[in-house]
C-alpha positions as CSV (number, residue, x, y, z in Angstrom):
1,X,36.4,71.3,52.8
2,X,33.7,73.6,54.0
3,X,30.3,73.1,52.4
4,X,27.0,74.6,53.2
5,X,23.9,72.5,53.8
6,X,22.7,73.6,50.4
7,X,25.4,73.2,47.7
8,X,25.3,74.8,44.3
9,X,25.6,72.7,41.2
10,X,28.6,74.6,39.9
11,X,30.5,73.7,43.0
12,X,29.5,70.1,42.9
13,X,30.6,69.9,39.2
14,X,33.9,71.5,40.0
15,X,34.5,69.1,42.8
16,X,33.6,66.1,40.7
17,X,36.0,67.3,37.9
18,X,38.7,67.6,40.5
19,X,38.1,64.2,41.9
20,X,38.3,62.7,38.4
21,X,41.7,64.4,37.8
22,X,42.9,63.2,41.2
23,X,41.6,59.7,40.6
24,X,43.7,59.5,37.4
25,X,46.7,60.5,39.4
26,X,45.7,58.1,42.3
27,X,45.8,61.0,44.8
28,X,42.1,61.3,45.7
29,X,41.7,63.1,49.0
30,X,39.1,61.0,50.8
31,X,38.4,63.7,53.4
32,X,37.1,66.1,50.6
33,X,35.6,63.5,48.2
34,X,31.9,63.7,47.6
35,X,29.5,60.8,47.5
36,X,26.6,61.7,45.2
37,X,23.3,60.0,46.0
38,X,20.4,59.9,43.5
39,X,17.1,59.0,45.2
40,X,14.9,58.8,42.1
41,X,13.4,55.5,40.9
42,X,15.8,53.0,39.3
43,X,14.2,53.4,35.9
44,X,14.9,57.2,36.0
45,X,18.5,56.6,37.2
46,X,19.2,54.0,34.5
47,X,17.0,55.3,31.7
48,X,17.2,59.1,31.9
49,X,20.7,59.5,33.2
50,X,22.2,60.7,36.5
51,X,24.9,62.9,37.8
52,X,28.4,61.5,37.1
53,X,29.5,59.0,39.8
54,X,26.1,59.1,41.5
55,X,24.8,55.9,43.2
56,X,21.1,55.1,43.3
57,X,19.1,54.8,46.6
58,X,15.5,55.0,45.5
59,X,13.1,56.9,47.8
60,X,10.9,53.9,48.4
61,X,13.8,51.8,49.6
62,X,14.3,53.9,52.8
63,X,10.6,54.4,53.7
64,X,8.6,51.8,55.7
65,X,5.3,51.9,57.5
66,X,6.1,49.3,60.1
67,X,9.8,48.4,60.2
68,X,11.4,51.5,61.7
69,X,11.6,53.1,65.1
70,X,8.7,55.5,64.4
71,X,6.7,57.0,61.6
72,X,8.1,55.9,58.2
73,X,11.7,55.4,59.2
74,X,13.1,52.2,57.7
75,X,15.0,51.0,60.8
76,X,18.7,51.3,61.5
77,X,19.7,47.9,60.2
78,X,17.8,48.2,56.9
79,X,19.1,51.7,56.3
80,X,22.7,50.6,57.1
81,X,22.4,47.8,54.6
82,X,21.2,50.2,51.9
83,X,24.2,52.5,52.4
84,X,26.6,49.6,52.7
85,X,25.4,48.2,49.3
86,X,26.3,51.4,47.5
87,X,29.6,51.8,49.1
88,X,29.0,54.7,51.5
89,X,31.0,55.0,54.7
90,X,29.7,56.5,58.0
91,X,32.0,59.5,57.6
92,X,31.5,60.3,53.9
93,X,30.4,63.7,52.7
94,X,27.1,63.2,50.9
95,X,25.3,65.3,48.3
96,X,21.8,64.1,47.5
97,X,19.4,65.1,44.8
98,X,16.1,64.1,43.1
99,X,13.9,65.5,40.3
100,X,11.3,67.1,42.6
101,X,12.9,70.3,43.8
102,X,14.9,68.3,46.5
103,X,12.0,67.1,48.7
104,X,12.8,63.4,48.4
105,X,16.6,64.0,48.6
106,X,16.0,66.1,51.8
107,X,14.1,63.1,53.3
108,X,17.2,60.9,52.6
109,X,19.5,63.4,54.3
110,X,17.3,63.7,57.3
111,X,17.1,59.9,57.6
112,X,21.0,59.9,57.5
113,X,21.1,62.4,60.3
114,X,18.6,60.5,62.4
115,X,20.8,57.4,62.1
116,X,23.9,59.2,63.2
117,X,25.6,60.4,60.0
118,X,27.6,63.6,60.8
119,X,25.2,66.5,60.0
120,X,28.0,68.7,58.7
121,X,28.6,66.1,56.0
122,X,25.1,66.0,54.6
123,X,24.3,68.4,51.7
124,X,21.3,69.0,49.4
125,X,22.0,69.9,45.8
126,X,20.4,73.3,45.3
127,X,18.4,72.4,42.2
128,X,17.3,69.0,41.0
129,X,18.3,66.6,38.2
130,X,16.4,68.7,35.6
131,X,18.2,71.8,36.6
132,X,21.6,70.0,36.6
133,X,21.0,68.5,33.2
134,X,20.5,71.9,31.6
135,X,23.9,73.1,32.7
136,X,26.2,70.1,33.3
137,X,27.0,66.7,31.8
138,X,25.0,63.6,32.8
139,X,26.0,60.0,32.8
140,X,24.4,56.6,32.1
141,X,27.3,54.7,33.6
142,X,26.8,52.9,36.9
143,X,29.8,53.6,39.1
144,X,31.9,50.8,40.4
145,X,31.4,50.6,44.2
146,X,32.9,48.5,47.0
147,X,30.4,47.5,49.7
148,X,31.1,48.9,53.1
149,X,30.0,48.0,56.6
150,X,28.0,51.1,57.4
151,X,26.7,50.9,60.9
152,X,23.9,53.5,61.6
153,X,22.0,53.7,64.9
154,X,19.0,55.8,65.8
155,X,20.1,58.9,67.6
156,X,17.8,59.3,70.7
157,X,19.0,62.9,71.2
158,X,18.5,64.0,67.6
159,X,15.9,66.4,66.2
160,X,13.1,63.8,66.1
161,X,10.3,64.5,68.6
162,X,7.1,62.8,69.6
163,X,3.5,63.7,70.2
164,X,4.2,65.0,73.7
165,X,6.6,67.7,72.4
166,X,4.0,68.8,69.9
167,X,1.4,69.2,72.7
168,X,3.8,71.3,74.7
169,X,4.6,73.5,71.7
170,X,0.9,74.3,71.3
171,X,0.9,76.2,74.6
172,X,4.4,77.6,74.4
173,X,4.7,81.3,73.2
174,X,8.4,80.7,72.4
175,X,7.6,77.8,70.1
176,X,6.0,77.7,66.6
177,X,4.2,74.7,65.1
178,X,4.7,74.7,61.3
179,X,2.4,72.8,58.9
180,X,4.2,72.4,55.6
181,X,1.2,71.1,53.6
182,X,-1.0,72.8,50.9
183,X,-3.7,75.3,51.8
184,X,-6.5,72.9,51.1
185,X,-5.0,70.2,53.4
186,X,-4.5,72.8,56.2
187,X,-8.0,74.1,56.0
188,X,-9.4,70.6,56.1
189,X,-7.7,69.9,59.4
190,X,-4.5,71.0,61.2
191,X,-3.0,71.0,64.7
192,X,-4.5,73.9,66.6
193,X,-2.3,76.9,66.6
194,X,-0.1,75.8,63.7
195,X,1.2,78.2,61.2
196,X,0.9,77.2,57.5
197,X,4.2,77.3,55.5
198,X,3.7,75.2,52.4
199,X,7.2,73.7,51.7
200,X,6.8,75.0,48.1
201,X,6.7,78.6,49.4
202,X,10.5,78.3,49.8
203,X,11.1,76.8,46.3
204,X,12.1,78.6,43.1
205,X,10.0,76.7,40.6
206,X,12.0,78.1,37.6
207,X,15.4,77.3,39.0
208,X,14.1,74.1,40.7
209,X,16.1,74.9,43.9
210,X,15.3,77.2,46.8
211,X,14.3,80.8,46.7
212,X,17.0,83.5,47.3
213,X,17.8,83.8,51.0
214,X,16.5,87.3,51.3
215,X,13.1,86.2,50.0
216,X,13.0,83.1,52.3
217,X,13.8,85.2,55.3
218,X,11.1,87.7,54.4
219,X,8.5,84.9,54.0
220,X,9.5,83.5,57.4
221,X,9.2,86.9,59.1
222,X,5.7,87.4,57.8
223,X,4.7,84.2,59.6
224,X,6.7,85.0,62.8
225,X,9.0,82.0,62.2
226,X,12.2,83.5,63.7
227,X,15.5,81.9,64.7
228,X,14.9,82.7,68.4
229,X,11.8,80.5,68.5
230,X,11.6,76.7,68.9
231,X,10.3,75.3,65.6
232,X,8.3,72.1,65.4
233,X,7.6,70.8,61.9
234,X,4.9,68.5,60.6
235,X,3.1,67.5,57.5
236,X,1.3,64.1,56.8
237,X,4.1,61.5,56.7
238,X,7.3,63.6,57.3
239,X,8.3,63.9,53.7
240,X,7.6,67.6,53.1
241,X,8.9,68.7,56.4
242,X,12.3,67.2,55.4
243,X,12.8,69.9,52.8
244,X,11.7,72.7,55.2
245,X,13.9,71.3,57.9
246,X,16.9,71.3,55.6
247,X,16.3,74.9,54.4
248,X,15.9,76.2,57.9
249,X,19.1,74.4,59.0
250,X,20.8,76.1,56.0
251,X,19.6,79.4,57.4
252,X,21.1,78.7,60.8
253,X,17.9,77.9,62.8
254,X,19.2,75.8,65.7
255,X,16.0,74.9,67.6
256,X,14.5,72.6,65.0
257,X,12.2,69.7,65.9
258,X,11.1,67.1,63.4
259,X,7.7,65.4,64.2
260,X,8.1,62.2,62.3
261,X,4.7,60.9,63.2
262,X,3.2,64.1,61.8
263,X,-0.6,64.4,61.2
264,X,-0.9,60.6,60.5
265,X,0.1,59.8,64.1
266,X,-1.6,62.9,65.6
267,X,-5.0,61.8,64.2
268,X,-4.5,58.2,65.1
269,X,-3.8,59.1,68.7
270,X,-6.9,61.3,68.9
271,X,-5.2,64.7,68.8
272,X,-7.5,67.7,68.4
273,X,-7.8,69.3,64.9
274,X,-8.7,72.8,63.9
275,X,-10.2,73.6,60.5
276,X,-10.4,76.6,58.3
277,X,-7.7,79.2,57.4
278,X,-5.2,80.7,59.7
């Protein structure tokens, strides 16, 4: 079953309906089945409702300041335990969502990728819980799950890069450093040479998903963020860049680097800062 990085709610709803019919007939195709992951807080998942069959992996449960390999990664063992508890296998096709335009869900998907989950099986719901609930049924039932033995491991050759790569990109005309924070943050201090692309510039606030592709590509062209250039993304703590990374992957950008340490590490290590507008 081919699915894009961004998946529309109608397609997810149709797939869930089909899985329910197959489940009743005991003929579920595990290759095409979806695992829906809700990354909101438990009180939202339990009290407000969630997508049918969704499991809950709260955002704070896969973020850590000191347990992971770098930045705020949780560590391979801790992340593997989380996914094992909710019954996810290492080859499952996952659709993640939140109620914040997808930025927290994107962070979950990037974390999955960094720990070795097949990238072509990681999908972001285009539109969040609020958008879904306006068009499709929600549930208050916690699905029955069978714990698995998920074994993730940090991928050394993945998109995550360190401070040295950022320093090299500063002087590389074929590379572009992207700061995904708000204008006020950028003006207060950014990595020299960075281009500001607020992650919300790619969001359709009415539909709560992403802007139409033609508008996104136009926005990227005005900032000279083209697919032929090597892209290095950063923010403060690698949350906001997760969304931009996912959107650019959806658009077919192949040279994508994810600076997990972001500006928090850059400043701690004494990296230079520029101030003011672009």
